C-alpha positions in Angstrom: 63.0 17.8 95.1 65.9 16.9 92.8 64.7 13.2 92.8 62.0 13.3 90.2 63.8 13.3 86.5 60.3 13.2 84.6 57.8 15.4 82.5 55.2 14.9 85.5 55.7 18.2 87.3 56.4 16.5 91.0 55.7 19.5 92.8 52.1 20.1 92.1 51.0 16.4 91.7 48.2 15.6 93.9 49.5 12.5 95.1 52.7 9.8 94.2 52.8 6.3 95.1 56.4 4.4 95.0 55.8 0.5 94.6 58.9 -1.1 96.2 60.3 -4.9 96.1 61.8 -6.5 99.1 64.2 -8.3 97.1 65.6 -11.0 99.9 62.0 -12.2 100.4 61.5 -12.5 96.5 64.8 -14.5 96.4 64.1 -16.6 99.4 60.7 -17.8 97.4 61.8 -17.4 93.7 65.5 -17.8 93.9 65.8 -18.9 89.9 63.8 -16.1 88.8 63.5 -13.2 91.6 63.9 -10.4 88.6 60.6 -11.8 87.1 58.7 -12.4 89.9 59.8 -8.4 91.1 58.8 -7.1 87.5 55.4 -9.2 87.7 54.0 -8.5 91.2 54.8 -4.8 91.0 53.1 -5.0 87.9 49.9 -6.3 89.3 50.1 -4.2 92.1 50.5 -1.2 89.9 47.4 -2.3 87.1 45.4 -2.7 90.7 46.1 1.0 91.9 45.8 2.4 88.2 42.1 0.4 88.0 40.9 1.5 91.1 41.9 5.5 90.4 40.3 4.9 86.8 37.1 3.7 88.8 37.3 7.2 90.8 37.5 9.3 88.0 41.4 9.9 88.2 44.7 9.4 85.8 47.3 7.5 87.1 50.8 7.7 85.2 53.0 5.0 85.5 56.8 6.3 85.5 60.3 4.8 86.3 62.2 7.8 85.3 63.5 8.7 88.9 66.6 8.2 90.5 66.1 5.4 92.6 68.9 5.8 94.9 67.8 9.0 95.9 64.0 8.2 96.3 65.2 5.0 98.3 67.0 7.6 100.6 64.0 9.8 100.9 61.7 6.8 101.8 64.2 5.2 104.3 64.8 2.1 102.2 68.2 0.5 102.2 68.1 0.5 98.5 69.4 -3.5 98.5 66.9 -5.2 100.2 63.8 -3.1 99.6 64.2 -1.2 96.4 61.8 1.5 94.4 60.5 0.0 91.4 57.9 2.0 89.7 56.2 5.5 91.0 52.5 6.2 90.1 51.1 9.6 90.0 47.6 10.0 90.5 45.4 13.1 90.1 42.6 14.5 87.7 43.1 13.7 84.4 44.7 16.7 82.0 45.3 18.8 85.2 48.5 20.9 85.1 51.0 18.5 86.9 50.1 15.9 84.3 52.4 17.3 81.4 54.4 19.4 83.3 57.8 20.9 82.8 60.9 19.2 83.6 61.8 19.5 87.6 65.3 18.6 87.1 67.1 18.8 83.6 
């Protein structure tokens, strides 16, 4: 997997969640502030996932250090209307994936 450029060892991570945004819909509802709305709404979703993970004793690490175009391709997104915004990695705290080596230099 060359898409992940992070200190998280993506090959051994138990669960990765990609939070995406539908830019066309955001532009319809928030034409003058779509960028801010995207960041706000994806932040809310990310926080809720992180809080739910913590309630179950799991760690959730947020990263945006990945190749967004390759991530969109792997997920079947068009990369323009629907785009990846954040990547969350969930699993046991202090597990080997948490501070893994670089997958891609």
